[in-house]
C-alpha positions in Angstrom: 51.1 53.6 -6.4 48.4 55.9 -5.3 44.6 55.5 -5.6 41.8 57.9 -6.4 38.6 56.6 -4.8 35.4 57.2 -6.6 32.5 58.1 -4.3 29.8 55.4 -4.1 26.3 56.4 -4.7 24.3 57.7 -1.8 27.3 58.6 0.3 27.8 61.8 2.2 31.3 63.3 2.5 32.4 63.1 6.1 29.6 60.8 7.2 30.3 57.7 5.2 34.0 58.1 4.5 36.9 57.2 6.8 40.5 58.4 6.5 42.4 55.7 4.5 45.6 53.9 5.5 47.1 55.0 2.1 47.2 58.2 0.1 43.6 58.8 -1.1 40.6 61.0 -0.7 38.9 58.7 1.7 37.8 55.2 2.4 34.2 54.0 2.4 32.7 52.6 5.6 31.2 49.2 5.3 27.5 49.1 4.4 25.1 46.6 2.7 25.9 46.2 -0.9 23.1 46.4 -3.5 22.7 43.3 -5.7 22.9 43.7 -9.4 25.0 45.3 -12.1 23.3 48.7 -12.0 26.3 50.5 -10.5 30.0 50.1 -9.9 30.6 50.2 -6.2 33.9 50.9 -4.7 35.6 51.8 -8.0 39.2 53.0 -7.5 41.7 54.2 -10.0 45.3 53.4 -9.2 48.0 55.7 -10.6 51.7 55.5 -10.7 53.9 58.2 -9.1 53.6 60.3 -12.3 49.8 60.5 -12.5 49.4 57.8 -15.2 46.6 55.3 -14.6 47.8 51.8 -13.8 44.4 50.1 -13.4 40.8 50.6 -12.3 39.5 48.1 -9.7 36.0 47.5 -8.2 33.9 44.7 -6.9 30.3 43.9 -7.5 27.9 41.5 -5.9 25.8 39.5 -8.2 22.8 37.3 -7.1 24.2 34.0 -8.6 27.9 34.6 -8.9 28.8 36.0 -5.5 31.4 38.7 -5.7 33.0 39.7 -9.0 36.3 41.5 -9.1 36.6 43.8 -12.1 39.9 45.1 -13.3 39.9 47.6 -16.1 42.4 49.8 -17.9 45.3 47.5 -16.9 48.4 49.2 -18.1 51.1 47.0 -16.5 51.4 43.3 -15.5 49.6 42.5 -12.3 50.5 39.6 -10.0 48.1 38.6 -7.3 49.9 37.5 -4.1 49.2 34.0 -2.8 47.9 32.7 -6.1 49.2 31.6 -9.5 47.0 34.1 -11.2 48.9 36.6 -13.4 47.1 39.2 -15.4 48.7 41.2 -18.2 47.4 44.3 -19.8 45.6 44.0 -23.1 47.7 45.2 -26.0 47.0 48.6 -27.4 45.0 48.1 -30.6 44.5 50.8 -33.2 41.3 49.6 -34.8 41.7 52.2 -37.5 45.2 51.1 -38.6 45.3 49.9 -42.2 47.0 46.6 -41.2 44.4 45.9 -38.5 41.6 46.5 -41.0 43.3 44.3 -43.6 43.7 41.4 -41.2 40.1 41.6 -40.0 38.9 41.8 -43.6 41.0 38.8 -44.5 39.8 36.8 -41.5 36.2 37.6 -42.5 36.9 36.5 -46.1 38.6 33.3 -44.9 35.6 32.4 -42.7 33.2 33.0 -45.7 35.5 31.0 -48.0 35.7 28.1 -45.4 31.9 28.0 -45.2 31.6 28.0 -49.0 34.2 25.2 -49.2 32.3 23.2 -46.6 29.1 23.7 -48.6 30.8 22.7 -51.9 32.1 19.5 -50.3 28.7 18.7 -48.8 27.1 19.2 -52.2 29.6 17.1 -53.9 29.1 14.3 -51.4 25.3 14.6 -51.6 25.6 14.3 -55.4 27.6 11.1 -55.0 31.2 12.2 -55.5 33.8 10.1 -53.8 36.4 11.3 -51.3 39.0 10.5 -54.0 37.4 13.0 -56.4 36.9 15.6 -53.7 40.5 15.1 -52.5 41.8 15.5 -56.1 39.9 18.8 -56.4 41.3 20.0 -53.1 44.9 18.9 -53.9 45.0 16.3 -51.1 44.5 12.7 -50.5 41.0 11.2 -50.1 41.8 10.3 -46.5 42.9 13.9 -45.7 39.8 15.3 -47.4 37.5 13.0 -45.5 39.3 13.9 -42.2 39.1 17.6 -42.9 35.5 17.8 -44.2 33.7 14.9 -42.7 32.2 17.3 -40.2 30.3 19.1 -43.0 28.5 15.8 -43.7 27.1 15.3 -40.2 23.5 16.6 -40.2 20.8 15.6 -37.7 18.3 13.2 -39.2 14.8 14.4 -39.5 13.2 11.1 -40.4 11.7 10.0 -43.8 10.8 12.6 -46.3 7.1 13.5 -46.6 7.3 14.6 -50.2 
């Protein structure tokens, strides 16, 4: 695997870059790191022997979080030596594919239907319907209906009505 080093901001070729111990265009000399997410410092693209990108890696220092390791464009599984951490590449997703759009549309419709069903059960309970009646409408037992939809009944109390 080879790397292509990205030059950090405010560096001068030759002055701030050492020869690396691996095949690359150079290695940055240590210097104080700026704090904050304004730039990506030390960003390196790693390629396989055929010039295909394997991953992009960089570290940022954040005021509260310390150092944050960023790994982007991961194209192959990555094992970190000395730890149990294993990273896998994100699957390639064609967001324009018909099946992808159909699934996301169905997921959205299901979420809306679930919210409507919760509202309908809440309204039925507010109107005095028993869990037996609601369960029959849902095609399940009263106990199952209560277990599944009792969360829709729990609302914070605001005190007595002022009407």
